[in-house]
Backbone bond lengths (Angstrom), bond angles and torsions (degrees), N, CA, C in turn:
res aa  C-N    CA-C-N  psi(-1)  N-CA   C-N-CA  omega(-1)  CA-C   N-CA-C  phi
1 M - - - 1.466 - - 1.518 109.64 -
2 Q 1.336 117.50 124.04 1.457 121.73 -177.98 1.521 109.69 -74.39
3 T 1.347 116.99 127.02 1.459 121.13 -176.23 1.524 112.70 -93.58
4 S 1.331 118.79 -16.08 1.466 121.91 179.66 1.524 108.73 -160.04
5 N 1.328 115.74 177.90 1.461 120.41 177.27 1.524 111.07 -90.76
6 R 1.310 116.47 6.61 1.471 121.55 -179.10 1.525 109.94 -69.56
7 A 1.324 115.85 144.62 1.463 120.98 -179.96 1.524 110.29 -110.79
8 Y 1.316 115.19 152.97 1.468 122.09 -179.31 1.525 109.02 -127.53
9 I 1.321 115.88 131.78 1.464 121.70 176.45 1.521 107.54 -116.63
10 V 1.320 116.88 124.36 1.467 121.83 -176.35 1.525 109.14 -111.63
11 I 1.329 115.99 123.33 1.465 122.37 179.93 1.523 108.74 -100.86
12 L 1.323 117.16 117.41 1.463 122.67 -178.80 1.523 110.27 -112.07
13 G 1.321 116.25 134.48 1.459 120.82 174.77 1.513 110.45 -88.52
14 S 1.321 116.05 158.53 1.461 119.70 176.45 1.516 109.49 -149.57
15 L 1.305 116.17 156.33 1.466 124.90 177.93 1.517 113.37 74.56
16 M 1.337 117.69 -56.35 1.461 120.00 -173.73 1.523 109.57 -158.61
17 S 1.327 115.10 159.26 1.455 119.91 176.06 1.522 109.42 -85.87
18 G 1.323 115.85 172.97 1.457 120.23 176.61 1.511 115.11 80.41
19 L 1.339 117.52 16.11 1.466 120.46 -179.68 1.526 112.45 -85.15
20 G 1.332 116.77 -13.08 1.461 119.77 177.99 1.515 114.47 98.92
21 K 1.350 117.00 41.88 1.469 119.28 177.88 1.523 111.18 -60.67
22 G 1.331 116.72 -36.48 1.461 120.29 -179.40 1.512 112.37 -63.28
23 I 1.321 116.85 -41.10 1.468 121.11 179.45 1.522 110.32 -71.00
24 V 1.331 116.58 -38.80 1.470 120.44 176.18 1.530 110.13 -62.81
25 S 1.337 116.81 -46.05 1.469 120.98 178.59 1.522 110.94 -59.37
26 S 1.336 116.09 -44.68 1.465 120.93 -179.11 1.520 111.38 -65.49
27 S 1.326 116.78 -39.11 1.467 120.86 -178.81 1.526 111.35 -66.96
28 I 1.333 116.38 -44.49 1.467 119.84 177.00 1.526 110.07 -63.35
29 S 1.332 116.42 -41.35 1.466 120.92 178.39 1.521 111.09 -59.71
30 K 1.339 116.07 -42.42 1.470 120.25 -178.47 1.523 111.17 -65.14
31 I 1.324 117.01 -40.89 1.467 120.67 178.46 1.528 110.46 -60.72
32 L 1.332 116.64 -45.17 1.465 120.56 -179.04 1.522 111.04 -68.39
33 Q 1.327 116.58 -37.91 1.467 120.53 177.19 1.529 110.61 -61.90
34 A 1.338 115.66 -40.90 1.467 120.57 179.05 1.525 111.95 -65.58
35 K 1.327 116.60 -21.10 1.467 121.21 177.59 1.529 111.74 -86.91
36 G 1.330 116.73 8.26 1.455 120.90 176.77 1.509 115.00 89.80
37 L 1.330 117.27 11.89 1.466 121.42 -179.85 1.526 110.54 -96.78
38 S 1.318 115.71 143.85 1.463 121.21 175.09 1.527 108.54 -85.63
39 V 1.333 116.28 124.46 1.469 121.53 -174.35 1.524 110.00 -123.52
40 I 1.322 116.76 137.15 1.470 121.22 172.61 1.529 108.54 -129.19
41 P 1.323 118.01 127.91 1.470 120.26 178.76 1.528 112.54 -88.87
42 I 1.319 115.04 151.70 1.466 123.79 171.80 1.520 107.09 -130.20
43 K 1.327 116.46 141.90 1.473 120.40 174.69 1.517 108.19 -124.10
44 F 1.333 116.15 128.64 1.465 120.74 173.35 1.512 109.32 -105.63
45 D 1.335 115.68 131.00 1.464 122.10 172.66 1.515 108.46 -122.03
46 G 1.323 116.92 131.47 1.453 121.43 -171.53 1.514 116.03 -78.82
47 Y 1.335 117.69 -10.43 1.467 118.11 -177.55 1.531 110.93 -63.89
48 L 1.330 115.98 155.24 1.458 121.30 -174.96 1.520 113.08 -87.94
49 N 1.320 117.95 4.29 1.458 120.34 169.37 1.529 108.13 -67.44
50 V 1.329 116.47 145.76 1.465 119.74 177.04 1.524 110.23 -70.68
51 D 1.333 116.88 -39.44 1.463 121.06 174.74 1.524 108.59 -149.44
52 C 1.332 116.21 -173.12 1.470 120.67 -175.61 1.524 113.28 -87.91
53 G 1.331 117.17 -1.55 1.459 120.71 -171.48 1.510 115.47 -59.56
54 T 1.337 117.27 -30.57 1.469 120.34 -177.50 1.525 112.47 -103.60
55 M 1.331 116.84 8.71 1.463 119.89 -174.72 1.523 111.53 -92.09
56 N 1.318 115.36 144.83 1.458 122.30 179.12 1.533 109.47 -69.12
57 P 1.334 118.67 115.92 1.473 119.87 -178.00 1.526 113.10 -64.03
58 Y 1.330 117.02 -21.65 1.462 119.47 177.60 1.525 110.44 -67.24
59 R 1.347 116.58 -33.33 1.465 121.10 -179.26 1.529 111.81 -88.28
60 H 1.322 116.48 -36.87 1.466 120.12 -171.88 1.521 113.49 -106.56
61 G 1.308 118.02 -21.22 1.460 120.67 -173.27 1.520 110.48 104.59
62 E 1.313 116.18 167.01 1.461 120.89 -178.30 1.527 111.34 -62.37
63 V 1.321 115.03 148.47 1.463 121.48 177.97 1.530 109.08 -86.23
64 F 1.327 116.54 137.31 1.465 121.24 174.02 1.521 107.77 -106.14
65 V 1.326 116.64 132.23 1.466 121.64 -176.87 1.529 109.61 -106.79
66 L 1.325 115.84 124.03 1.462 121.49 179.30 1.527 110.74 -81.95
67 D 1.334 116.54 169.43 1.466 121.49 -178.12 1.525 112.77 -58.08
68 D 1.346 116.82 -32.81 1.468 119.11 -178.59 1.525 112.42 -86.32
69 G 1.339 117.16 7.20 1.458 121.58 176.79 1.511 115.06 92.88
70 T 1.322 117.90 -3.93 1.465 120.97 179.04 1.524 110.61 -63.84
71 E 1.327 115.80 129.06 1.467 121.67 177.17 1.528 107.54 -95.49
72 C 1.321 116.06 118.83 1.465 118.62 -170.16 1.525 111.76 -142.85
73 D 1.318 114.99 -171.66 1.454 123.15 -175.18 1.533 111.73 -69.81
74 M 1.332 115.96 152.44 1.467 121.38 179.97 1.524 113.27 -60.33
75 D 1.320 117.22 -25.24 1.469 119.75 -179.46 1.523 112.06 -57.28
76 F 1.331 116.93 -27.25 1.463 119.41 -179.86 1.523 111.66 -66.23
77 G 1.314 117.03 -29.77 1.455 120.03 173.85 1.515 111.33 -64.45
78 T 1.335 115.79 -39.31 1.469 120.63 177.12 1.523 110.49 -65.56
79 Y 1.340 116.84 -44.33 1.466 120.34 178.51 1.529 110.73 -56.04
80 E 1.337 115.34 -49.59 1.463 119.30 -174.88 1.528 112.05 -66.35
81 R 1.324 117.05 -37.52 1.469 119.81 179.46 1.528 111.31 -67.99
82 F 1.313 116.37 -45.43 1.465 119.72 -178.09 1.528 111.47 -66.28
83 L 1.328 117.39 -41.58 1.465 121.40 -172.87 1.524 113.27 -94.45
84 N 1.336 116.84 -14.14 1.465 121.65 -177.68 1.532 111.25 55.78
85 I 1.335 115.89 46.23 1.462 121.94 176.97 1.526 109.04 -132.02
86 D 1.339 115.37 161.62 1.457 121.06 172.57 1.522 108.57 -96.49
87 I 1.313 116.26 135.45 1.464 122.49 -178.77 1.521 108.08 -114.89
88 D 1.338 117.55 144.09 1.467 119.19 177.41 1.525 111.00 -105.93
89 G 1.322 115.31 176.18 1.460 121.94 -172.07 1.509 115.13 -64.16
90 D 1.339 118.08 -19.39 1.464 119.59 179.06 1.526 112.07 -64.50
91 S 1.340 116.64 -21.52 1.466 120.05 179.22 1.522 112.54 -78.71
92 S 1.320 116.42 -10.62 1.467 121.06 177.86 1.522 108.95 -102.06
93 I 1.319 116.30 105.85 1.466 121.79 178.95 1.522 108.16 -106.99
94 T 1.321 116.61 127.75 1.465 120.64 175.65 1.524 109.23 -122.20
95 G 1.326 115.46 160.56 1.456 119.50 175.19 1.518 110.90 -56.87
96 G 1.338 116.46 -40.03 1.458 121.00 179.29 1.516 112.53 -60.76
97 K 1.333 116.80 -43.73 1.468 120.60 179.41 1.525 111.45 -62.87
98 I 1.332 115.58 -45.25 1.469 120.25 -176.58 1.528 111.05 -64.29
99 F 1.338 116.65 -49.42 1.467 119.67 -178.72 1.522 111.31 -65.45
100 K 1.327 117.27 -37.55 1.471 121.40 177.62 1.526 110.40 -60.60
101 K 1.327 115.62 -43.55 1.464 120.00 -179.26 1.526 111.48 -65.25
102 I 1.336 116.53 -42.16 1.467 120.95 179.83 1.530 110.72 -64.36
103 I 1.323 116.91 -44.56 1.467 120.67 -178.87 1.525 110.73 -64.79
104 E 1.334 117.20 -40.45 1.467 120.22 178.11 1.527 110.94 -63.23
105 K 1.325 117.26 -39.50 1.465 120.67 177.15 1.526 111.08 -64.71
106 E 1.326 115.91 -41.19 1.472 120.14 179.66 1.523 110.59 -63.07
107 R 1.328 117.38 -40.63 1.463 121.64 -179.51 1.530 111.43 -67.08
108 R 1.318 116.67 -28.67 1.471 120.41 177.67 1.530 111.94 -84.01
109 G 1.325 116.74 -3.76 1.458 120.99 178.47 1.515 114.57 79.38
110 E 1.329 116.73 20.19 1.464 119.77 -175.61 1.528 113.37 -72.15
111 F 1.333 116.83 -15.01 1.465 119.36 179.18 1.527 112.16 -94.06
112 L 1.345 115.80 6.62 1.469 122.41 171.70 1.521 112.97 54.29
113 G 1.311 116.19 44.21 1.456 120.95 174.50 1.510 115.73 81.47
114 R 1.331 117.35 0.37 1.467 120.00 179.22 1.529 110.74 -70.60
115 D 1.348 116.19 153.12 1.455 119.89 170.23 1.529 107.15 -75.54
116 V 1.320 115.83 120.21 1.466 121.22 -172.84 1.525 109.07 -80.01
117 Q 1.329 116.09 127.16 1.458 120.96 -173.74 1.532 111.57 -129.71
118 I 1.347 114.28 165.25 1.467 119.72 177.23 1.527 109.82 -59.32
119 V 1.343 116.14 -48.29 1.460 122.79 173.50 1.523 107.26 -116.17
120 P 1.327 119.87 119.51 1.471 126.13 15.70 1.523 115.62 -103.36
121 H 1.344 118.29 -8.71 1.463 118.93 -166.68 1.528 113.42 -67.19
122 L 1.339 116.54 -48.42 1.464 119.32 -178.97 1.526 110.93 -69.05
123 T 1.317 117.02 -43.83 1.468 119.55 -179.07 1.532 111.47 -65.92
124 N 1.330 117.05 -36.23 1.469 119.62 176.54 1.523 111.05 -64.86
125 E 1.328 116.15 -39.15 1.466 120.60 178.65 1.529 110.44 -61.49
126 I 1.325 116.30 -41.62 1.472 120.77 179.45 1.525 110.46 -64.51
127 K 1.327 116.83 -45.59 1.470 120.07 -179.81 1.525 111.04 -63.03
128 D 1.332 116.62 -41.37 1.467 120.03 177.85 1.524 110.71 -63.52
129 W 1.332 115.95 -37.06 1.469 120.59 -178.78 1.534 110.56 -64.26
130 V 1.328 117.08 -50.53 1.472 118.87 -176.76 1.532 110.79 -67.52
131 R 1.323 117.07 -34.94 1.469 119.49 175.19 1.527 110.38 -64.45
132 G 1.325 115.71 -40.55 1.462 120.51 -179.01 1.517 112.55 -63.06
133 V 1.335 116.82 -39.05 1.467 120.54 178.02 1.525 110.11 -63.93
134 G 1.318 116.70 -44.41 1.459 120.49 178.75 1.517 112.42 -62.48
135 E 1.338 116.33 -41.37 1.463 120.87 -179.46 1.526 111.06 -69.01
136 K 1.317 116.80 -41.78 1.467 121.55 -179.70 1.524 111.48 -59.79
137 R 1.344 116.26 -40.38 1.467 120.38 -178.19 1.529 112.92 -93.59
138 K 1.345 116.59 1.32 1.472 121.47 -178.39 1.533 110.77 50.91
139 A 1.326 115.26 43.79 1.464 121.43 -175.20 1.522 111.16 -82.65
140 D 1.329 115.18 144.47 1.462 120.07 171.38 1.524 110.52 -76.50
141 V 1.338 115.22 -33.94 1.462 121.30 -176.73 1.522 109.54 -135.22
142 V 1.321 116.00 132.06 1.467 122.15 170.92 1.522 106.84 -107.93
143 I 1.324 116.84 121.31 1.466 120.10 -179.94 1.523 108.40 -107.00
144 I 1.324 116.23 123.77 1.463 122.35 -169.93 1.520 109.86 -115.74
145 E 1.321 115.47 115.07 1.464 120.71 175.86 1.525 108.82 -93.99
146 V 1.311 117.03 122.52 1.467 121.74 179.13 1.522 107.91 -96.08
147 G 1.322 116.42 111.43 1.455 120.78 -178.52 1.520 112.15 -65.65
148 G 1.328 115.43 155.23 1.460 120.39 -178.53 1.518 111.24 82.38
149 T 1.320 115.34 -163.14 1.462 120.69 -179.75 1.526 110.28 -122.71
150 V 1.317 116.23 154.86 1.462 120.72 176.85 1.528 108.83 -61.15
151 G 1.331 115.86 132.38 1.458 120.71 -176.84 1.513 112.62 108.38
152 D 1.343 117.39 -15.65 1.464 120.75 176.25 1.526 109.59 -70.26
153 L 1.333 117.04 140.56 1.462 120.26 174.76 1.522 111.09 -63.60
154 E 1.349 116.07 -35.73 1.460 120.94 -172.93 1.524 113.56 -62.97
155 N 1.320 118.10 -29.22 1.472 118.71 -177.29 1.526 113.37 -113.42
156 S 1.331 117.13 7.61 1.471 120.33 -173.56 1.528 112.44 -62.64
157 Y 1.336 117.35 -39.92 1.467 120.03 -178.31 1.534 110.77 -71.77
158 F 1.336 117.02 -31.14 1.463 119.84 178.01 1.530 110.13 -69.91
159 I 1.328 116.28 -41.57 1.466 120.08 177.63 1.527 110.32 -63.41
160 E 1.337 117.00 -37.80 1.465 120.42 175.99 1.528 110.42 -61.88
161 A 1.333 117.14 -39.52 1.470 120.44 177.61 1.524 111.01 -63.32
162 M 1.332 116.92 -37.93 1.466 120.45 178.40 1.529 110.82 -68.44
163 R 1.330 116.33 -35.43 1.474 119.68 175.92 1.522 109.93 -61.51
164 Q 1.329 116.65 -44.49 1.461 120.75 178.61 1.525 111.45 -64.73
165 L 1.335 116.11 -37.89 1.465 120.68 -178.68 1.527 111.38 -60.66
166 K 1.335 115.69 -31.93 1.468 121.18 179.81 1.526 111.32 -58.16
167 N 1.334 117.29 -32.33 1.464 121.44 -179.42 1.523 112.50 -80.23
168 E 1.341 116.07 -10.52 1.462 120.25 -172.80 1.525 113.72 -116.32
169 E 1.327 117.51 -22.58 1.466 121.93 -176.03 1.531 109.91 -137.56
170 K 1.332 115.72 178.05 1.468 120.91 173.35 1.528 108.05 -83.22
171 V 1.325 116.17 109.92 1.469 121.17 -174.81 1.526 109.75 -126.80
172 F 1.327 115.52 139.17 1.466 123.14 179.55 1.523 107.52 -126.23
173 F 1.339 117.18 124.37 1.465 121.21 -176.83 1.530 111.25 -101.92
174 V 1.322 115.16 133.57 1.460 122.57 177.03 1.525 108.77 -117.67
175 Q 1.316 116.91 126.84 1.463 122.11 174.69 1.526 108.76 -102.77
176 L 1.338 116.13 121.30 1.463 120.75 173.38 1.519 107.64 -99.39
177 T 1.309 116.09 121.60 1.455 120.91 -175.57 1.525 110.35 -128.60
178 Y 1.303 115.98 179.27 1.468 121.17 -179.08 1.522 109.36 -126.13
179 V 1.320 115.56 130.76 1.467 121.24 177.32 1.527 107.72 -114.19
180 P 1.340 117.12 101.28 1.472 119.41 -177.58 1.525 112.21 -74.02
181 M 1.306 114.64 154.25 1.463 121.96 176.17 1.525 108.41 -109.07
182 M 1.323 117.11 123.30 1.461 121.38 176.12 1.530 108.78 -77.33
183 E 1.325 116.60 113.46 1.463 119.96 -176.35 1.527 112.18 -63.38
184 T 1.323 116.05 -34.81 1.472 119.00 -176.12 1.523 112.78 -69.18
185 T 1.342 116.39 -31.51 1.466 120.01 -177.04 1.529 113.14 -112.67
186 G 1.339 116.55 -13.51 1.461 119.95 -176.44 1.517 112.98 69.28
187 E 1.341 116.02 24.46 1.466 121.20 -174.88 1.523 110.71 -106.51
188 Q 1.331 116.44 135.37 1.458 121.82 174.67 1.529 108.77 -85.75
189 K 1.343 116.13 128.40 1.465 121.37 -173.94 1.532 110.79 -101.33
190 T 1.318 115.91 127.84 1.466 121.22 -177.12 1.526 113.85 -100.79
191 K 1.322 117.51 -10.93 1.469 119.71 -174.14 1.531 113.05 -58.80
192 P 1.354 119.95 -42.14 1.471 118.58 176.80 1.528 112.60 -57.98
193 T 1.328 116.49 -40.19 1.468 120.57 178.64 1.524 111.05 -65.25
194 Q 1.324 116.94 -39.45 1.468 120.53 178.15 1.526 110.78 -61.42
195 H 1.334 116.53 -45.70 1.471 120.31 -179.71 1.526 110.94 -65.54
196 A 1.340 116.51 -40.12 1.462 120.31 179.13 1.525 110.69 -63.41
197 N 1.326 116.52 -40.30 1.453 120.82 179.23 1.523 111.21 -64.40
198 R 1.329 116.51 -39.95 1.472 119.91 178.73 1.523 111.06 -65.40
199 L 1.327 117.04 -33.81 1.463 120.42 177.34 1.527 110.23 -65.62
200 I 1.333 116.53 -42.62 1.467 120.08 177.38 1.530 110.27 -63.56
201 L 1.338 116.79 -42.70 1.465 120.71 178.39 1.523 111.35 -60.80
202 S 1.332 116.82 -35.71 1.468 120.80 -179.38 1.524 112.03 -65.90
203 L 1.339 116.85 -18.06 1.464 121.80 178.26 1.523 111.76 -93.10
204 G 1.332 116.15 4.31 1.458 120.41 177.36 1.512 114.32 87.87
205 I 1.329 116.90 15.93 1.467 121.48 -178.36 1.521 109.31 -119.53
206 K 1.322 116.35 131.38 1.465 121.39 175.49 1.525 108.54 -112.06
207 P 1.329 118.18 112.41 1.464 120.13 179.05 1.532 111.83 -60.38
208 D 1.332 115.12 141.29 1.463 121.41 177.02 1.522 111.47 -93.58
209 L 1.326 116.08 -20.69 1.460 122.34 -177.22 1.524 107.64 -142.98
210 V 1.316 117.58 134.11 1.466 121.98 177.35 1.528 107.86 -115.77
211 I 1.327 116.09 113.60 1.463 121.47 179.20 1.520 108.16 -101.69
212 C 1.314 115.95 126.16 1.464 121.67 -171.65 1.526 111.33 -107.96
213 R 1.316 115.37 110.17 1.465 120.39 174.11 1.519 107.95 -76.05
214 E 1.343 116.31 130.02 1.454 119.66 -175.35 1.520 109.06 -157.51
215 T 1.312 116.20 168.53 1.465 119.70 176.79 1.519 111.37 -80.42
216 E 1.336 116.74 -33.74 1.462 122.54 179.68 1.526 109.28 -134.18
217 P 1.343 118.46 154.27 1.466 120.51 178.63 1.527 112.28 -54.97
218 L 1.324 115.04 148.24 1.461 121.15 -178.47 1.523 111.23 -68.30
219 G 1.327 115.45 143.59 1.454 120.38 171.81 1.520 110.37 -72.99
220 K 1.328 116.95 160.60 1.467 122.11 -177.64 1.526 111.54 -57.93
221 E 1.327 117.60 -45.10 1.462 120.88 -178.64 1.528 111.35 -66.46
222 V 1.327 116.63 -35.33 1.468 120.61 179.32 1.525 109.72 -66.25
223 K 1.329 116.83 -43.86 1.466 120.59 177.53 1.525 111.05 -60.46
224 E 1.310 116.07 -43.50 1.466 120.18 -179.37 1.526 111.23 -64.45
225 K 1.319 116.18 -35.31 1.468 120.17 179.42 1.524 110.75 -68.71
226 I 1.335 116.79 -43.79 1.463 120.64 177.65 1.525 109.90 -63.65
227 S 1.324 116.53 -41.27 1.464 121.13 177.22 1.527 111.01 -58.16
228 L 1.319 116.75 -45.58 1.462 121.92 -178.23 1.520 111.89 -63.25
229 F 1.326 116.63 -49.34 1.463 120.06 -172.94 1.527 113.39 -82.69
230 C 1.328 117.71 -19.75 1.465 120.20 -179.94 1.525 112.50 -102.01
231 G 1.335 116.49 -3.80 1.457 119.99 173.48 1.514 115.09 69.18
232 V 1.333 116.84 34.15 1.465 120.91 175.48 1.528 108.44 -125.38
233 P 1.336 118.52 155.32 1.470 119.79 176.41 1.529 110.86 -61.33
234 T 1.314 116.58 154.14 1.468 120.61 -179.93 1.519 111.48 -56.69
235 E 1.343 116.84 -37.03 1.468 119.63 -179.10 1.527 112.58 -70.66
236 A 1.342 116.92 -11.96 1.464 121.05 177.16 1.529 112.12 -95.15
237 V 1.330 117.00 8.26 1.470 122.37 171.39 1.524 106.10 -100.97
238 I 1.326 116.58 111.22 1.461 121.93 -166.17 1.530 111.38 -113.05
239 D 1.323 115.56 136.57 1.466 121.50 176.99 1.522 111.45 -76.34
240 D 1.337 115.47 140.92 1.468 122.86 171.74 1.534 107.31 -138.87
241 P 1.343 116.95 71.06 1.472 120.77 -174.55 1.524 111.99 -82.79
242 D 1.323 115.93 174.12 1.463 120.73 173.26 1.526 109.18 -61.50
243 L 1.339 116.46 135.16 1.461 122.12 179.81 1.523 109.50 -129.41
244 K 1.324 116.46 161.68 1.464 120.36 179.88 1.524 111.03 -68.68
245 T 1.319 116.98 -33.99 1.460 122.12 179.72 1.520 109.34 -146.18
246 I 1.329 116.51 148.43 1.466 120.65 -178.98 1.523 111.90 -64.86
247 Y 1.329 117.21 -21.80 1.463 120.08 -176.78 1.529 112.80 -74.13
248 E 1.331 116.81 -5.95 1.463 120.40 174.38 1.530 112.08 -82.39
249 L 1.341 116.44 -16.47 1.467 119.14 -172.61 1.530 113.58 -65.94
250 P 1.348 120.33 -42.31 1.472 117.90 177.63 1.530 112.78 -56.84
251 E 1.336 117.18 -40.35 1.465 120.10 179.51 1.531 111.15 -66.76
252 L 1.339 116.00 -38.11 1.466 119.73 177.87 1.524 110.49 -63.36
253 F 1.336 116.61 -45.18 1.465 120.93 177.86 1.533 111.13 -64.37
254 E 1.323 116.44 -37.09 1.462 119.98 179.53 1.526 110.55 -63.45
255 K 1.330 116.67 -41.91 1.468 120.54 178.54 1.528 111.43 -64.94
256 A 1.341 116.11 -27.42 1.468 120.87 178.60 1.530 112.35 -86.91
257 N 1.353 116.15 5.48 1.475 122.37 177.69 1.525 113.55 64.40
258 V 1.329 116.48 29.54 1.468 119.83 178.47 1.530 110.74 -59.52
259 G 1.329 116.40 -44.02 1.463 120.00 179.94 1.513 112.60 -60.48
260 E 1.331 116.21 -42.93 1.468 120.32 179.85 1.524 111.40 -65.45
261 I 1.326 116.44 -41.01 1.469 120.46 179.52 1.524 110.14 -60.43
262 I 1.337 116.07 -44.72 1.468 120.64 -176.96 1.523 111.26 -69.86
263 T 1.337 117.14 -49.13 1.470 119.67 -176.01 1.527 111.96 -66.16
264 K 1.322 116.62 -33.91 1.467 119.59 177.35 1.521 110.68 -68.12
265 S 1.341 116.77 -43.39 1.463 120.76 -179.40 1.527 111.61 -64.09
266 L 1.339 116.28 -38.34 1.465 121.30 -176.36 1.527 112.67 -92.98
267 D 1.336 116.69 -0.64 1.466 121.97 179.91 1.530 111.03 56.50
268 L 1.328 115.65 51.20 1.462 121.70 -179.96 1.524 109.84 -98.72
269 K 1.317 116.18 133.60 1.458 121.14 177.83 1.528 109.16 -85.33
270 T 1.329 115.72 128.35 1.463 120.23 -176.37 1.524 110.67 -124.43
271 K 1.334 114.15 169.77 1.460 121.38 177.56 1.521 109.07 -110.40
272 K 1.339 116.18 161.02 1.454 119.53 173.53 1.520 108.51 -63.07
273 H 1.310 116.13 142.24 1.458 118.68 -174.22 1.516 110.98 -148.96
274 D 1.324 114.37 166.37 1.459 122.24 174.84 1.520 107.01 -135.36
275 L 1.313 116.05 100.21 1.468 120.21 -176.72 1.526 111.12 -60.96
C-alpha cells in the first residue's frame, strides 16, 4: 500500500566495489534537482560500526563530518557538493545503527514478547527509517545508495527491505555494473554484467536501469546484448565511461535521457530546466 506520492531510487552495486555508486547517485540527484524536484540522499553501509568515527581511514577512507557532527562516509561530501544542501546524520544508515536500534527496542519490550527477527522486524525498521528521512525533509525523491555489492552478507537484509518497499511505494532500481575491455581483442565483455543481473533477479529485484562503468562508451551491439539479457530497453543501458572530472557525469547522464527515463517511470511532475 503506497503511503505517499514520494518516490525512491535505489542504487545497487554489482561485481565489485569502487565503481562510483556515490558519484552516480549524486549525478542522478543533480539531474532531478535541476528538474525542480526536492531530493534527499541516503547511504547504507553494512558494517556494524555505528559510525565512521572509530574506523581506520587507511582502510575505509577519510571521514566526512556533517553539520550535526555525524561522522560518516566520504560519499556524503559528494552529495553535498553536487546538490548544494546540508545533510544530517539520519541520512547515514549503518548496520551498527540499525541493530542498536532494534536491540534497544527489544529491551524496552516494544516487540511485545515476540521473537525478534530479520524479517519482519529489522526490514520494517529500515523501511520506516527511509520513509522518515523523506518525510522530515519533505522530499519528492529519496535516493538510496546501498554500499557494497549485491551478494554481500552485510547488506543482504537491507536489499530485502528495498525489495519489500517496492510493493509499498514508488521505487526505481538502478544497477551499476562493470563492463571490462579485453586489451588483447579490444572487445567489451558483457558476461559479468549478465551474471550480476541474474544475482539481483534471484533476490526478487528487477533493475529498471543498468549503468555500465567502462573505459570507453559501449558499442551498439554490446548495448543491445545487455538489453536482451538484462531485460531492460536499450535506452535504459547507460554509459559511465572514464571522464576528466566527475562533474561531467550529470551532463553525460542528461544527454542519455536518464532523468526522463526515471521521471516517466515514477510519474514525477517536473519543470523545464537547464542543467
